[in-house]
C-alpha positions in Angstrom: 0.0 0.0 0.0 1.3 3.4 -0.9 2.0 5.8 2.0 0.0 8.9 2.7 1.9 12.1 1.8 2.2 14.6 4.5 3.7 18.1 4.9 5.2 19.7 8.0 5.2 23.5 8.2 7.7 24.8 10.7 10.1 21.9 10.9 12.8 23.7 12.9 11.0 24.3 16.2 10.9 21.7 19.0 7.4 20.4 17.9 8.7 20.1 14.3 11.8 18.3 15.5 9.6 15.8 17.5 7.4 15.2 14.5 10.4 14.6 12.4 11.6 12.0 14.9 8.2 10.2 14.8 7.6 10.4 11.1 11.0 9.0 10.4 9.7 5.5 11.3 6.0 5.9 10.6 4.9 2.9 8.5 2.0 4.6 6.7 3.1 8.3 6.2 6.0 9.8 4.3 7.1 13.4 4.6 7.1 15.0 1.2 7.3 18.7 2.3 9.2 20.1 5.3 9.2 23.9 5.4 11.3 26.6 7.1 12.0 30.1 5.9 15.4 30.2 7.7 16.7 26.7 6.6 15.2 26.4 3.1 17.5 24.6 0.7 19.1 22.3 3.2 18.5 18.6 3.6 16.7 17.8 6.8 19.7 15.7 8.0 21.8 18.8 8.0 19.8 20.5 10.8 18.8 17.2 12.5 21.7 14.7 12.4 19.5 12.2 14.2 17.6 11.5 11.0 20.7 10.5 9.0 20.2 7.1 7.5 16.5 7.5 7.3 14.7 8.3 4.0 13.2 11.4 5.7 16.7 12.8 6.3 17.2 13.4 2.5 14.1 15.6 2.3 15.1 19.1 1.2 13.6 21.8 3.3 11.6 24.3 1.3 9.8 27.6 1.8 6.2 27.4 3.0 3.9 27.6 0.0 0.2 26.7 0.8 -0.6 26.1 -2.9 2.3 23.7 -3.3 1.5 22.0 0.0 -2.1 21.5 -1.2 -1.0 19.9 -4.5 1.6 17.6 -2.8 0.0 16.5 0.4 -2.9 14.4 1.8 -2.4 16.0 5.2 -0.4 18.9 6.6 0.9 19.5 10.1 1.2 23.2 11.1 3.9 23.6 13.7 4.0 27.4 13.6 3.0 30.3 15.9 -0.5 31.5 16.3 -1.8 33.8 13.6 0.6 32.2 11.0 -1.3 28.9 11.3 -4.7 30.3 10.5 -3.6 31.9 7.3 -2.1 28.7 6.0 -4.9 26.5 7.3 -7.5 28.6 5.5 -5.9 28.0 2.1 -5.3 24.3 2.7 -8.9 23.7 3.8 -10.3 25.5 0.8 -8.3 22.9 -1.3 -9.8 20.1 0.8 -6.5 19.1 2.4 -6.7 17.7 6.0 -4.9 19.9 8.6 -3.6 19.2 12.1 -2.8 22.6 13.6 -0.4 22.6 16.6 -0.9 26.3 17.3 -3.7 27.8 19.3 -5.5 29.3 16.3 -8.5 26.9 16.3 -8.7 25.7 19.9 -11.0 28.4 21.2 -14.5 28.2 19.7 -15.3 31.9 20.4 -13.3 34.3 18.2 -13.8 37.0 20.8 -12.2 35.0 23.5 -9.3 34.2 21.1 -8.8 37.9 20.3 -8.9 38.8 24.1 -6.2 36.3 25.0 -4.0 36.3 21.9 -4.2 40.0 21.0 -5.2 39.5 17.3 -8.4 39.2 15.5 -9.2 35.7 14.0 -9.1 36.0 10.2 -10.5 32.5 9.6 -13.3 32.3 12.2 -15.5 30.6 9.7 -13.4 27.5 10.2 -13.9 27.5 14.0 -17.1 25.5 13.7 -15.3 22.9 11.5 -12.3 22.5 13.8 -12.4 19.5 16.2 -10.4 19.7 19.5 -8.0 16.9 19.1 -8.0 15.1 22.5 -8.6 11.5 21.5 -10.0 10.3 24.8 -12.8 12.9 24.6 -13.4 13.4 20.9 -12.0 10.3 19.1 -15.0 9.8 16.8 -15.2 13.4 15.8 -11.5 13.5 15.1 -11.8 10.5 12.7 -14.3 12.5 10.6 -12.6 15.9 10.8 -10.8 17.9 8.1 -9.2 20.3 10.6 -7.9 19.4 14.0 -7.1 21.9 16.8 -4.3 20.0 18.5 -4.5 20.7 22.3 -1.9 22.6 24.2 0.5 20.7 26.4 -0.7 22.2 29.8 -4.4 21.7 28.9 -3.8 18.1 27.9 -2.5 17.3 31.4 -5.2 19.3 33.2 -8.2 18.2 31.1 -7.3 14.5 31.3 -6.8 14.8 35.0 -10.2 16.5 35.6 -12.3 14.5 33.2 -13.3 11.5 35.3 -13.9 13.6 38.4 -16.2 16.0 36.6 -17.8 13.3 34.5 -18.7 11.3 37.7 -19.6 14.4 39.7 -17.0 13.7 42.3 -15.9 17.3 42.8 -17.2 20.8 43.1 -17.0 22.9 40.0 -15.8 25.9 41.9 -12.5 26.5 43.6 -10.4 24.2 41.3 -6.7 25.1 41.2 -4.5 23.7 38.5 -0.8 24.0 39.4 1.5 23.0 36.5 5.2 22.8 35.9 6.9 22.4 32.5 10.3 21.7 31.1 11.9 24.5 29.1 11.1 23.0 25.6 7.5 24.2 26.3 8.8 27.8 25.8 9.8 27.0 22.2 13.2 27.0 20.4 13.5 30.6 19.7 16.4 32.1 21.7 15.5 34.3 24.7 17.2 35.3 27.9 14.6 33.6 30.0 15.4 30.2 28.6 19.2 30.3 28.5 20.9 27.5 30.4 22.2 29.7 33.2 18.7 31.3 33.7 16.9 28.0 34.2 19.5 25.6 35.6 19.6 25.2 39.4 16.4 27.3 39.9 12.7 27.1 39.8 10.2 29.9 39.1 6.6 30.7 38.4 5.5 32.8 35.4 2.3 34.2 33.9 0.3 33.6 37.1 -3.3 34.4 36.5 -2.7 35.2 32.9 -1.5 32.2 30.9 -3.1 31.8 27.5 -4.0 28.2 28.1 -6.5 29.2 30.7 -9.5 29.7 28.4 -8.7 26.5 26.6 -8.8 24.5 29.8 -12.0 26.3 31.0 -13.7 25.7 27.7 -13.1 22.0 27.7 -13.8 21.3 31.4 -17.0 23.4 31.2 -18.1 21.1 28.3 -17.4 18.1 30.5 -19.3 19.4 33.5 -22.2 20.9 31.4 -21.8 24.3 33.1 -19.4 27.2 33.0 -16.3 26.7 35.1 -13.8 29.3 36.1 -10.6 27.9 37.6 -7.2 29.1 38.8 -4.4 28.0 36.4 -0.8 28.6 37.5 2.4 27.8 35.6 6.1 27.2 36.6 9.3 26.5 34.7 11.3 23.4 35.6 15.1 23.1 35.0 14.5 20.1 32.8 14.3 19.7 29.0 10.9 18.0 28.6 8.0 17.0 30.7 5.0 18.4 32.6 3.8 17.7 36.1 0.4 19.1 37.0 -1.1 19.0 40.5 -4.9 19.7 40.6 -6.6 20.7 43.9 -10.3 20.0 44.0 -13.1 19.9 46.7 -15.0 16.6 46.9 -18.8 16.5 46.8 -19.0 13.3 48.8 -17.0 11.1 51.1 -14.4 9.1 49.0 -11.4 7.0 49.7 -8.2 7.1 47.6 -8.8 3.4 46.7 -12.3 4.2 45.4 -11.1 7.3 43.5 -8.5 5.1 41.7 -11.1 2.5 40.9 -13.4 5.2 39.4 -10.7 6.7 37.3 -9.7 3.3 36.0 -13.3 2.6 35.1 -13.6 5.8 33.1 -10.3 5.2 31.3 -10.6 1.4 31.0 -10.3 1.4 27.2 -7.6 4.1 27.0 -4.2 2.6 26.2 -2.2 5.8 27.0 -3.8 6.6 30.4 -2.1 4.9 33.3 -3.8 5.4 36.7 -1.3 4.5 39.4 -2.0 2.3 42.4 -2.9 4.1 45.7 0.2 5.5 47.4 2.1 6.0 44.1 2.6 9.3 42.3 3.8 9.9 38.8 7.1 11.3 37.6 8.1 13.1 34.4 10.9 10.6 33.7 8.5 7.7 33.3 6.6 9.3 30.4 9.5 11.0 28.6 9.2 10.7 24.8 5.9 8.8 25.0 2.1 9.3 24.7 1.4 8.2 28.2 -0.4 10.3 30.7 0.3 8.9 34.2 -2.1 9.8 37.0 -1.8 9.6 40.8 -4.7 10.3 43.1 -4.8 11.2 46.8 -7.9 11.9 48.9 -7.2 14.2 51.8 -10.0 13.5 54.3 -8.9 16.3 56.6 -9.7 18.9 54.0 -12.1 16.8 51.9 -10.0 17.3 48.8 -9.2 15.1 45.9 -5.7 15.8 44.7 -4.9 14.8 41.1 -1.3 14.6 39.8 -0.7 14.0 36.1 2.5 13.8 34.1 3.0 13.9 30.3 5.8 14.6 27.9 5.1 18.1 26.7 6.6 17.5 23.2 5.2 14.0 22.5 1.8 13.7 24.3 1.5 17.4 24.7 2.1 18.3 21.0 3.7 16.2 18.2 2.7 12.7 19.3 -0.9 13.8 19.9 -0.9 15.5 16.5 0.3 12.2 14.9 -2.4 10.3 16.7 -5.0 12.7 15.4 -3.6 12.4 11.9 -3.8 8.6 12.2 -7.5 8.8 13.0 -8.2 11.3 10.2 -6.5 9.0 7.6 -8.3 5.9 8.8 -5.2 4.3 10.4 -4.9 2.8 13.8 -4.7 5.6 16.3 -1.5 4.2 17.9 0.4 3.6 14.6 4.0 4.7 15.1 3.3 5.8 18.7 3.7 2.7 20.9 7.0 4.0 22.4 8.7 3.1 25.6 10.0 6.0 27.8 13.4 7.6 27.0 15.4 6.4 30.0 17.3 7.5 32.1 
């Protein structure tokens, strides 16, 4: 069987790099267009030596041309900043090309909310009704029928998956939820900046964007849909001195008496058919190193009877599960392939 032809716009960022790693061995997709304005004309192996010896490594990087992408590709990944993505996606969709957008441009269903948080007007808001939020555990069947996927943010993936069973089963109050997240520095992107220099992040730990992180409305949108009512929560972010990984601790108030053992059982019941969700045994908590480079979301649960709280801890790899791996899972579904094709990966240890 011939392989599906895919394009990757923005190959030189961290999410583009991760997609290149995954596509190098994908059995049913071949990369026919890899674009970058800064590196056009070079073979991919020149900027990513890790793809030497793979067919993908010989691919010559080209300038992003939506018309050319539409002619050459069955599906295109957009690993570019917000605003840039919507322009390219509009052209591709008008040509009938499937699109997986890793930016924030199609995640928020309300264009006014998008403009408020991202500071630009949405120029392709007619596509918002078409876009499917690409979290497979919640929207798998819609993803399989979609032409345009809004790939979830990394922080929202960890938060929404952690809250989903508790809200679905009515275990927690919908007010007073606190989402406390920490990310490795690749979450800030590959563009050089003082704040992500080695000496600025090594041997320290800091909070940033408290009360104002752009992923806040995305999380609120999706957990509100789960709960069937509007939810306002407190989302707080921190920068870890590690390359990749997210650890999120969620503080919630229980609606009923519950033991940790029962909470674990309920979560396992909700996620019984999900291959990438691992709900840990009572007394165990997840660590970023055990999901590094994988699609796994590990979850640990603690009921604090003294405060009547359910504490939810989740870990994901921000580049794989939180971005490029999830994009590939969505592409698999859109193309009628097995969701896990090319993604059953063990953790990168140590």
